[in-house]
N, C-alpha and C positions, 0 to 999 in steps of 0.2 A: 504494500500500500504506500503511495507517495506521501512523503511528509509535507505538512503544510507549514508555511512560514508564519510565525506568530505575528499577530497584529499589534502586539505590545512592543513597539520599537520607536526609536527617535527618527526624526527626519534626517535624511542623508546629508543635508547641507551643514549639519552640525558636526559631522564626523571629524573634520580637520580643525575645528574650533576648540581652543583650550582655555585655560584660566591663566591669569596674570601671575608671572613668577614673582613680581614685586609684592603681591598679596601674600605669597608664601613666606617671603623674607619678613614681612611685617608680622605675620603670625608667630614666627620663630622668635622675634624680638619680644613680643608680648609674653611668650612662654618663659624666656630667660629672665625677664624682669619680674615675673610672678614668682620665680624661684629665688629672687633676692639679688640677682646680678645687676651691676651697673652696665648698661649697654650704650655705646655711643651711636646714636641713631642717625646715620648719614645716608640712609636708604630712601628717605621720603621725598615728596615733591609738593610740600605745602609751604606757603609763605611763613616767615619767622614772626610775623605780627598778627594780631587778631583783627577781625573785621572792624573797620572804623565805626565809632558810635553813631554818627549821623545816618549811616546805612542801616544799622540795626534798628534805630529809632523809626526810620521810614517804614520798615516792615511792621513794627509794633503799632505805629499809628494806623496803618492800613487795617490791622486786626481790630483795633479799638473802634474804628469807624465802619466796621462790618464789611470791609472790602474782601470778602471771603467767598464770593460767588464765582461761577464759571467766567473766565475771561475769554476773549476771542482766542481760538487755538493758535492763531498766528502771532499773538502778542497784542498788548494794549496799544491803541493808536498813539498816545503820547510817548510811549516807550519807543515804538518804531520810528516816530518822527525824530526823537532825540538821537537814535542810532544813525539815521540818515545824515544828520548834521555832523555827528562824530566821524563817520566814514569819509565824508567830504573833507573835513578839516584835517584829520590825522592820516588817512590812508589814500587820499586822492581818488577814492572810489565814489562815483556819483550814481546814486540809485534813487528810486522812489520808495515810499513806505511799503508798497506791495511787493518789493523785491528784497525785503528784510523779514526774517522769521526768528522769533524767540525760540530757543531750544533748551532742553534740560542739560545744561553744560555743553561744551563743544563736542563731547562724546556722542551725544544724540545727533548733532549736526553731521559729524563724520560718518556715523552709521547710516544716516539717511542719505548722505551723498553717495557712498559706495553702493547702497542698495538701489539708488535711483539710476545709476549709469552703468553698472556692471551686469552682464548676463553670464550664465554658466558657460565656461569655456573661454571667457575673455581674459586678457592679461592686464595687469596694472604695474607700471614702473614705480618703484619706491626707493627714494634715496636712503641709503643705509650707512651707519646705524639709524634705526627709526624707533619711535615711541612704540613700546611693546604691543599694544592692542591692534596696531595697524595691519599686521599680517592676518590676524584673525578676522578683522573686519572685511578684508578682501576675500579670504577663503570662505567666510560666512555668506558671501554673495556668489559662491561657487565659481570664483575666478582664481587666477593664479598670480601671486605676488612675484615680481621680478626685481631682485635686489640690485641696485646700482650704487656702487661704493662712492660715497660723497668725496672722499679724499682723492681718489683716482679721477673722478669726473672734474674736479677743480684743477687737477694737475694736467690732465690730458685734453681738457676742453669739454664743457658740459654737453654741447650739442653732439659732438662726435661720440661721446660715451653713450648718450641716449640712443643714438643710431645703432651702436653696436649691440645694445641689449634689447632693443625693440623687436617685436615680432609682428606678423600680419594680424595677429589677434589682439594687439595692444589697443586698449580703449581709453586708458586714463593714466595720469601721472599724479602721484602724491608728492606734494611740495610743501615742506615744513621749514619755516624760518621765523625766528631762531630755532635751531634744532635741539630736540631732546633725543639722545643724551649728550651729544658732542659739543653743543653750544655754537655750532657754525651759524654765521649770519650771511646769507647769500647777498651779493651785491646787486645793484641795478643791472649791471652788465650781464651777470649770470642769470638773472631773471629774464632778461631779454633773449638769452640763448634758449632757455626753457620755452619761452613764449613762441619764438620762431619755429622751434621744433614742433610744438603742439599745433600751431596753425598749419604748418606744412603737412603734418600727418592727420589733421582733423581730429585731434585728441582733446579730452576734457582734463582740466587741471583741478585737483582737489587741494586747496591751499589751507594749511593749518597754521594760524598765527597766534597761538595761545600766549606766546611770550613776547608779543610785539613791543611792550613797554620796557623790556629788560634787555637792552642792547648797550654794551659798553664800548665796543670797538666797531666803527662804521655806523650805518643808519638803517633802520628798518624800512623795507620797501615792499609794498603789496603788489603782487604780480597782476592782479585784476585791474590795476590802474593803467596798464600798458594798452596801447591801441590794439583793438581786435581781441582783447582777452576777457573783457567783462562778460561777453556772451558765451564764453566757453570755460568759465571758472566758477567753482563753488567755493567760497571762502568761509571758513569756520573760525569763530572767535569765542573766547570765554572771559568771564569776570573773575575766575578763580585766582589767577596769578597776580594781576595788577592790584586787585582790591581785597585780597585774602578772603575770598568767598568760595572756597573749595566745597564746603558742605551745603552751600545754597543751591548748587546745581543750576547755575545761571550761565547761559551762553546765547549765541545767535549765529545764524547763517545768512549769507548774502549770495543771491544768484538771480540770473535772468530766466525767462521762460525758454524752453519748457521745463527747466530743472526746478523752478520754484514750485510749480504745481505738484511735482512728484515729492518734493521735500515736505510740503504742506500735508499731503496725504499720509506720509509716514508719521509725522508728528501727531496728526489727528487720531490715527488709529493705534498709537502706542501710548502716549501720555495725555492726549487732548490738550496739550499746551503746558505752559510753565505756571506754577502756583501763583495766584494773584498777589499775595504779600511779597513774594520774591520779586515779582516784576516791579513793584514799588521800590524795593531795595535797589534793583538794577537802575531804575530811573534816577535815584539819588546818587548812586555811585558815579554816574556819568557827569556829575557836577564837580567831582574832585578836581582841584586846580592842577595844571601841569607842573607847577612848582613843587607840589607835594609828591607827585609821581616821580619827579626828578630826584627828590631827597631820598625816597625809597630806593630808587635805582642806585644811588651812591652808597647806600647801606649795603646793598648786595655786592657792589664792586669791592667794598672794604672786606667783606667776607670772602669773596672770590680770591682776592690777592693774598689773604692770610692763609687760606687752605692750600692754594696752589704752591705758595712758598714752602709750606710744610711738607707737601707731597714730594716736591723736587729735592728738598733737603734730605729725605730718607731714601732717595733713589727711585721713587715712583714717578717717572718722567711724565710731565703734564704741561701742555701749552695752556696759557690762560684762555678760557672760553670767551668768545666774543659776545655771547648772549645766553639767555636762560639762566638757571641757577644750579648747574651741575658741573662738576669737574670729572673728566673721563681719562684718568691716567693709565699708562701701560703698567700692568700688574704682574708681568712675567717674572719679575724678581721674586715674587711670592710663589707663583706656580703658573705654568704656561696655559693651563686650563682655567678659565675665569671662574667657573662654578667652584672648582677646588680652591682657588685663591680666595674667593669670598668666604667659603666655609672655614678655611684656616684662619682668616682674619677675625671672623666672628667667634670661633672657638678659643683662639689664643689671646686675642687682644680685645674681644668684645666690641668690635667695631662692625656695625651693620652696613653693608654696601649692597649693590646690585651687580651680579655678574654680567659682563659685557655681552656675552653670547645671547642673552635674552632679547637684545636689541638688533639681532641679525648677525649673520656670519662675520660681517666686518667689525663687530664689536668684540670678538673673541680676543683674549689676552688683555682686556681692559676691565676696570671696575668703575661703576658710577658712584661718585660721592656727591650727595646733595648738600649745598651750603646755605639753604634757606633755613638756618637755625641761628641760635644766639652766638655771639662772639665767644662766650665762655665754652659753649659746646664744641666749637671748632678748635679752640685752644686745648681743650681736654682730649679731643681726638688726635691732634698733632702730638701731644705728650704721649698718648698711648702708642702711636706709630713709632715714636722715637724709642720707647721702651721695647717694642716688639722687634725692632731691627738692631737693637744694641748688642 
């Protein structure tokens, strides 16, 4: 008698989708701390400061005033209007409110973007090392991620490298600047190379600009602002990094049609929008003066310089990252395999980092240290490194 396949099974599109290795590191840190160990937590990606009071009070006031009903799933009109003004002033991206969509963090925007443009069997070019969920977002759309080494591309030419890795099935390019984990900030000239390639091959660019305000060397530049790119770019932003709003899950996406209709459908049928009080907080956050953002950026620069100096002192070679808030040193002095290096450092020095291999093949041999922590925490980490290598 022929066997019957059980109907109790998962959809095949989830077969290649995993869980974040960063979460596994976080869980191990919690376990060690529960056992009474002091752990130097350099694995995280949260700002060193708390959400500013005026942003929190805006949400509280919304609650008090009973602003707790369904908002438009695309975002409240005043918020989208404010975002249009911000995009024009800071990013040179000129859109209408209908081309801006509030999302539950930039993660939802990126998920919606990949789901909107990738079909099963498509390929997506991804500059690597990359933020860990990107590979799973691509495979979750039943497409194939093609890793393009950022360092090699910058050395050999962006456009030439993209040509070498592209296939007839290539549909999209994931473009992240400043990059997580390496801190690379693409120049305008490099953005122009990516844009020229995308236009020539009729590709879509999914731009991730989560760290747009944290650039120390060079200038942040939005690829969607280039001629011919607004109509083929979906740009995703977040409030998490600039405004210390990680737990608020506040972000937004910018796109022209037909992409915006697709993005709106995915938001509608997943979360039906962003929580109303959170949108009031987002609206308030947009009023933060650029002078305050600049002061925050300088605090990050101070932390970067302190950590990078300490890493180089003990022989973990590290170039100062141009953006974001992570250092990505070569850790082969500890062990050639980054997972092993991270485990040794956690076991012997109680320093929690993220193995470079989880950011793609080009991250192997490195460790990610986050410096979005207090100065004291960085100093303690450097002291622990000195003791480890003594």
